[in-house]
N, C-alpha and C positions, 0 to 999 in steps of 0.2 A: 467280789462275791457274790454270787448269784443268791437268790432269797428262793425260797421251798413255796410251791401253792399249795399249801396243805388240805387237801380233801378234808385230810378225818377230821380237821381240826373247825372247819366252816359246815359239815355234815354235822358235827353236835347242837352246831347256834342256829342251822335250819330246823333240826329236830324238837330242840328249844319252839322254840317259833311256831311248829308245827301243835305238838302239844298242848298249848294255848288255845290254838286254836278251835282244837278239837275239845277242848273243855267246855269253849260259847257254846259253842254243836253243841253237845251237849246237855247244853244248859238250855236250849230251846227246845228239847229232847227230838232230838237227832244225834241219833248214833253214825261215826264215821264208819261208811263198810265195803271193803273190798273183796271183791268173787274172783277168784282165779282158778284157771279152767289149763287143767291139765290130762294130758291124751297120748295114753302110752306112760313108759316107764324109763325114759329117758335119767340117765343117773345128773346129768348136769339140769336138768329141768327139775327133776326133785327136789336137792337141794337146793336150789333158788325158791323155791317155791317155801320152801320151808323154812330157808331163808329170811324171807320174805313174810311168813307169818309170826317170826320172833320180833322182828320188828314193828308190826303193825301192834301185838301184842304189851311194847313198851313201850309207843305211841298212843294209849286208850283207842286202836278199831278194831271194829267186830274186824273179822277175818273167815273166810270161805272158800274152803276149796273141793272143788267139783275133776272129782275124777273119772277119765272114763279110758274106753281099753283101747289096745295097739290098733285094735279093729271096727275098732267106731266107723263110721257113714257119716258124708254130707248133711243127711238129712237128722239124726240124735244131735249130730254138734249145733244144727243150724236151732234145732229147737231148743238148746241148752239154751245156745243165747238171747231168743226172745226171750225167754223164761224168766232170764238175769233181768233184759230190759225192761222187761212188765213188772219189775221189784222194785214193789217203791223203795220200800227197805236196802234195796240195793245201788251205791254210790258211782261204783267206779269197778267194771269187771277189764278182766286180764288172761288173753291168751298166753298161757308159754310156749314158746318157740324148742324145737321146731317139731310142727304137727308130721302125722304118719302122711305116708306121702299118695294115700286116696284121698286128701283132703283137702280141697280146693281152697289155698289161703286166703284166697283176694276177694273171696264168696263171702268165708267166716266175718274178715276184717271187717268187710264190708255191711255184717248185717251188723256189729252190736253200735247203741246209738251214742252218736258226735260226743252229745255232752256226758259220755259213761266212759269211751274210751281212753283210758287213761297214756297208753301206749303213742297215743298220736299219731293211728295205722287208717284211721277213717276216711276215702277221701274228701270227706266237707272239712275237717280239721287238716287234710295236708290245703287242699285247697286257702281255708282261710291264713294256712302262712306265707304265703304265697302273694294273698293280697292282705295281705297285714291288719286280718284282722283276727277277732280273740277269739278264742280255742285251746284243745290242750294239744300243745305237743308235745313229742320227744322228752325222753328224760337227760335223756345222755347228751345232747344238742345244747337243751336247758341248761346242762351240769356243766358246759366249756361257759360257759355266759357267764354262769354265778361265780365259778373260781375266777374269772376274772376283776369282775366287779366288784366280788365280796374281799378281794387281795389288794382294790384300790386302783385297779389296771382302768386309764383310758381304753374307752375303744373310738370314740366319735372323731371322723383323722387319717386315725388310723389306717398305713396296707394291712392290710389280714390275708395273711396266705392258708387256705385250708386244702390239705392235704386229704380225696379220699373223696370221692360224687356217691358213698351209695345211701340207699333207701333211709339209713336208719341212723346215722349221721350226717358225711356230707352233703348234699341236696338237701334238706331241712334248716341245716346250720348256716345254711349261704340266705336262704332271705329272715334266718330270722337275727343274724349281725349284721345285715343290714337296716334295718332299726334302728340301732345303736350309733348306726350313720358308718360302717365303718366302710374303708373302701377295700372291697373284697377282689381273690386270684382265687377258683377254684383249681386243684390242682390233680393229678391220678398215676392213675403206673403205665398209660401213655403217655403222660407228659416227654417232651424230648425236653433233655438240660433241665430237672426237676429243682437244682442247686440255683438255675440262671433269678428262678424267680422266689424262695426262700430265702435267698442275699439278700433281696430287698424288702421281706418283713418286717415289719415293727413286732407282727406277730404270729408266732403259724400254728395253725393247729392241727394236729397229725392224726388221720381217722382211716388210713388207708388198708391196714388188716397186714402192713408186712411188719416183721419185728427188724428193731434196726435200718432202718431207710431213711431217718433226719441223721445225719452226722454233722459234726462239728465247722466242719467245711461247708453247710451250707447254711449257716445261722452267722447272720452278723450280732459284731460287738453289742450285749446289752440288748438281745431282743427277749421279747415272750415267749415263751418254748411251751404249749399244753400239749399233755400227748395223752387222745385219748383210743389209741388203741390196747388193744387187750390178744396177745398169742402167745400160746403156749408152746415152749421151749425146752430141750432134755435137762436145760441150767431154772428151771421151773417158768414163773408167770412174767412175760418183760412184754414195754410198749414198742411204738413206733420208732422212737426217738432211743439214739443211742444214749442214753441215762450219763455216763460218764466223762464221752468224751464233750457231749453238749454241756453241760452244768460250766464247763471252763468259760465260756464263750457268755454265755444266755444272762438274762440279769434279772431273769424269775423261771424258771421254769417245773411241769407236775410229774414224778413220780407213779410210775404205775410199779406193784400198786401204792391208794393211798393219794390218787389221784383226784382225777374226771371221779372214775368209777363207785370211789366213796360217798359219794353227791345222789348218784342216782335213785336208790328205791328214795331217799329222803324226797324229792324233788316228784319222782311217781306218786305219791301218800302227796301231796301238795297237790296234785295234779289229781288223785279222789277231794278234797277238799274245795278247790275249783269245780270240781261237775254240780258240786252237789249245789255254789252256788248258781252255777247255767243252770240246775235244771229248775229253781224251781224261777229265776228269773232274775234274780241277783246282781248279774252281773257283764 
């Protein structure tokens, strides 16, 4: 019988911890503030920006939404990031994807101060991930690790297979989970005989962006399966794991929705709080 890795329950605990920390900062005269930049009117981006506003309000954060037109240019966007960098009352900056085609995404991400980069996309923060130094790291890889640790899963010494090598999840997760002394194998869409690798895994983390790519015959009995994939299908949202099949062999498994994704906004806000400490030289 499998155990569900319940992201919603874990997120609730993390949010309670965050709320307490926000109160502590406010008692010191600091109101934790997240600034979100939205360029254009992509429906998904607008939805997620509004969702973050709601979570911020519930947890006591100040929230700023800076809206630019889809015709904005690099200069205008970079002027805004510089303004927010210099604003001591802003502690975290997030740029909502996707950016308009004419915008140089890499230039924009690199323009955000590393200690305000709550998405963990600045080259300095990416370097800190690889070197093992402390910084602000992407929320989804953090979520994969948190859902394991807070569910009592031992990572040290385990064979962990990460399926997916994307910049958002797979690549940073390799180095982040290595810090927990896992033995890591990284696979991807071009891996020959993917199942040969996953069947050896104590822990599988799927983040390749292909619905149902991990099937029951690819999972050894009792393995822990974390699904970090989000795919839109005609039947709704699903992950990279064939949940109904894999749950029959897995010891623990996370659902989609209700798993890793439930933690990401909470951990993004934890990055805002961590950023305050970094900006004040307390970390």
